[in-house]
N, C-alpha and C positions, 0 to 999 in steps of 0.2 A: 273821080269820083272822092278818093281818100287819100288825102297829101299828107307828108311828113309833117305839115305845118300845124297836126294837131297837137304837136309837141313845140310848146312856146319856146323861143330863144330865150336863153338865161342871160342876163347882163353881167358881162367879165368871163364868161366860160372859156375855157382855154380855146386856143386855135388848134394846139397838138391833141392829140388821143393815141391811145393804145387799147387794142382790144385783144383780148386772151382766150383762149379755149381750154387753159388751165383751171378748172373751177377750185380745184381743190389749193392750188397756190394761191388765187385772186379771193377765195374765202379767208384763208390764213392770214394774207398780208392786211387786208381791211377790216379783221374781224372786231377792232376797237375804234373804227373810223365810223363818222357819219356819211351815208352818202349825199349828194350834192343832187341828185335826181334819181328818182326810180321809174323805170319805164315797164308800164304795166303790160305782161303777155299771159294769155290763157295757164300757159304751165309754171307760172310764177313770176314775180317783176326781176328784172334785171338792174340791179344799182350801178350808178356811177358815182366813180370817188375821183377826187381831186390830189395830185402828189406835186410837192414841189421837188424839182431835181435840176440841179446846175442853175438855179434861180429861175427857173422858169416851170409855169405851172402846165401840168399832162393830166387830162381826163384818163381815167383807165376803167376800163368795163367788161363784163365777162361776157363772152358770146355765144349763143347757143349753137349745136351741132346741127348742121344741114343749112344748104344754101338758102332756102326761102327765109327761116326765122333768122339765120346770120345779116342777111342783108336788111332784114326789117328793122334791127336792132342798128346797123350801120346808118340807116337812113335817118331814124330818130336822133342818133347823137349831131349828125351832120345838121338837122334842124336845130338843136340845141346850141350849134354856133361853131362844133371843131370843123377844120378845114382841112389838116394832114393828120394822116394814121400811118402807124405801123402795126401791123397786128402778129402774133406770135400762136404757134400751134406745133401738133405732131402731124406726122405723114407716114405712111406704110413706103417701104421701099420696093421699087419695081425692079431697080437692077441692082446687082450682089455690089459689094463692097463698103457698105456704109455701115459702121459702127452704132450701136444704139448711142444716142444724145448728139451724134454728128450733127452740125448745123447746114440747113440747105437753105437757100435763097432763090424762091421760083422767078425765072425771068419771062415765064410765059406759062399758059395752061390751054390742056385741052378741055373743051366744054363737053363735057357727059353727063351734064346736070340742066335741070329746066329753066332755072331762074336768070341766068344770064342772057337767056334769048328774049326776055322781056325789056331789056336795055341795050342788045345790040343787036344788029341783023345776023342772021344765020350765018353761019363762015367767016364772020370777022374775027379777027385776032384779036384776043384779050390780053393785057400786059400789066405790069404794073406800072408805076410813074416813074420817069427817070431819075427824079430828085429823090424819092424813097430809095430807089435801088442805090444810088450814089450815098446816102445817109448811110444804108445798112452797111456798106462797103468801108466807109470811112471808121464805121465804129468798130466793127469787127476787126479791122485792121489795126486799129489802134490798140484795142483789147488782146491782141495778139490770138484771135478765136480762129482757126482754119475753118472754113466751108466751102461748100461748092454751090455752082449755080447751074439752072437746068429747067427743064420744061416738067410740071406737075400735071399729073391727071385728074380732074375733079370729077367725083363721081356722086349720084345720089344713092348708089344701093352697094354697101359694101360686102353682103351677103352675095352679090353678083358680081363681084371679081374673080370671074373664072380663069381657069389657067390660059385658056385662048385670047380672052381679053388681055390679060398682063402681058402675053407675047406681042401682041397687036401694039399695045401703048408702048412697050419698049421699044418695037422696032420703030415708032412715030418720035424716038427719040426721050420720051419720060422718063423719069429717075426717081420719082415718089408718087403714091396716091393719098388724095385727100378728100374733103367734100365740100369746100366753099372755096376756094381761092379764085376759079374763074368768075365766080358768079360776084364777089367783093371787087375784082378788077373791074368788071364790066359796069358793075355799079356806081363805082367810085368815078370813073371815067366818064359816066353819064350824068353825074351830079356837078363835075369839074372841081374833084377835089383828089388830093394827093393820097395816094395808097400804096403801100409796099408789105411783105410779108417775110417772116422769119418761120423757118419749121425745124424741127430735130428728127432725125431718123428714128422710127419707132420700131414698129412690128415689120415683118420681111414677108411679100408675098411672092419673090423672085424664084423662089425655087419651088420644086413639086409639091411640097405641103408647107402649108402656113405656120411661121413661127412667130409666136405672140413676143418673145424675147422681154417679157415684163416690162414691155415700153411706157406703160403708163405708171409705173411706180418711181419712175426715175425724178425722184424729187429736188435734187441739188440740180439738175439738167434743166427742170423745168423753170426753175427759180431764176436761175441764170439767164435764161432767154428772156423771160419777162422784163428782168432789168436789163438786157442788152436792147430789148425793143424800147423801152422807157428813154433810156440814154439815145438810141438813135433818132428818135421823135425829136428830142431836145435839138437834134442838128438841122432840122428841116426848118 
């Protein structure tokens, strides 16, 4: 009934794109730039900017928190013309041992959200595109950035990350928790585009009590991760 084609393709729009959940870093980076497109949304428009990096144009946009809105914005940017994506954001730690800012690359996701089920059958495994994983690995390796790969737990309700759920997800092999990855993987696969994601270790839910760890004030780590995502996208 409603298709992403409501957003008309833009001639010359970059094939590569980066989406970030770091609204503070995004706003600072593009404070003096003019967006090439603005995606209207009830809570406010989402601007799309283009940067030139390593001689390649890359579209960069800020993704809203939560799977439904994040996927809607992803769909819109696909409609504009992008086909290869790297996302970057933060994640809570389900397994102890990750310092704040440590880079995590999800290679699979537990689907504890609703959006992915509109794009992939129930029970179907959702994973990032292998080309995206390869590009991320190459970029992190060349930059000398240590990282861990593992399964992420994607949930719709962070206030319902109970001790029992955390323990169960840890038993299933999850190392972190966030709110969008499984849906982004499923939607990208459905649309036939390349998508992978970079995360950094944020708050800690692995112990008996939540530890915020001031994860959202790690400006340098957030800026660095966005730069790495843009560089990785150029490799696609």
